[in-house]
N, C-alpha and C positions, 0 to 999 in steps of 0.2 A: 475402539472402533475403528473400523477402516474406511474409508470414505469414499465411494464411487461417483456422486454427483456434488458440485459443489453446493451446499444448502444454503438458503436464503439468510436473511440476518435473522428475521424471524423466526428462524427452525433452527439457527445454531449457540444461538444466546442464550436462549432457555436449557441447551444442551451442553453449553462450559455452566453454566449454575450447577446445573444438576451433578454436573462429575462426568455425566455421561459424553463428552466430547471434550479434547483435551486442547487448548490452542494451540501448542504446536503440530499437532496433526493438522491443522484447517490451516498454519500455514507453510507446511508441508507440502501439502495438497495447493493449495497456491501459486509455490517456488516454482512445482513442478509443472503444474500447464504453462506460468511464463518459460520455461525454458523449450517446453514441448512447443509452444506456436509463435514467441518472440521474432527467432531470427527473421520470421514473416511477416510480423504484424505490425515491428518498430513501435510500438505503445512505449518502452520504457525506456526512460535514459540512466538511471540509475538503479539499480536492485541492491540494498541492505541484507541480503541472506542471512552471516552472520548474526547482522543485529538484528533481526527479526526471530532468527529460533531465540535466541537469549532472552529477546522480552518475553516471547512468546512462554516460554518456562518460566520465568518471574510471574507474574498473569497466573499461571495457572498452579502456583504454589498459592498463589494470593485470594485466588477466589476460593478458598479454603476456608480464609478469615475476613477475607471483605470484597466487596463489590465497589467498583471505581465504575459503573454507568453502565449506559446501555449497549456501550458499545465495546464491552468489558472481553477479550479474546477476539476480536475481530480482528483479520487482517487489510490495512486498506492502502491507497497511491496516494498522492500529492502530488499534485500539477509543479514542473518546474521551475515552472515562475516563482513559485512561493518560496521564500527562502527558509531552510529549516537549521538550528544550527549544528547539528550531527553529521550533517549530507552536503556535500559541493554542489554548489551551482553552477548548470551547465546549458541554460535557457540559451537559448541559437539565436534569438533576431536581436536585434541592434538596438533596437531601445530599450530592453530588459537588460542588455548587459551592458548598456553603460549609464543605467543609471546607480546612483549610489545607493549604501547597502548601510545603513547607520544602524540598525538593528536586526539580529533575525529571534525569527518563532523558536524559542528551547524547546517546544513542541507544538506540531498545531493542535486546534482544538478537539478533534476525533483522539487524539490519543489521550486528550485529561480526561476526554469518558471513557477510556480506556484499552482504544484503538491499538494497534500492531503495525507501523510504519513498516512498509515493505522496500517500499522506496518512492523514484519520484517517476511523474509519467512527462510525454514530451505533451510539449504546448508548443500547439502549432499555431503560426502570425498570420495567416489570413486562410478564406476559405476556398481558395488553388489551391494551398497543400492539404487541406482537406480531398479536397475533389483528387488531387492526384496521386495521393494514400489512396482511398478507392478504387481509383482506374487501376492501379499497383495490382490494388488486390483481388482485379477484378468483377468489384462491385458494382 
């Protein structure tokens, strides 16, 4: 199935469950959109394309035997302020950068429900940063 428009979670989850949509197709579509727009938007701090594709393939095969939860095969991003064991922490504001990290999340809650972690998204430190980003984009 060639994806022309990003389906909602309510559309994608049943399609993955029925086998008419493979998680890898959804991940590849999302990665293509990130590649297309992120140079301008700068919404992603880190994208783990290889890890996301491996997980999509694994979950696609697993879907035939076992369903992990409502987000099975759905790609997600997690804010950079959240520590995730397999992804580097790149939080750019001083308070978060100085804090001690005694432990990290092995996986995010969404991943436990079957979601595929694409990477980490930018965490802005203030409303000023948000307004500045929107001004740069002309919004």
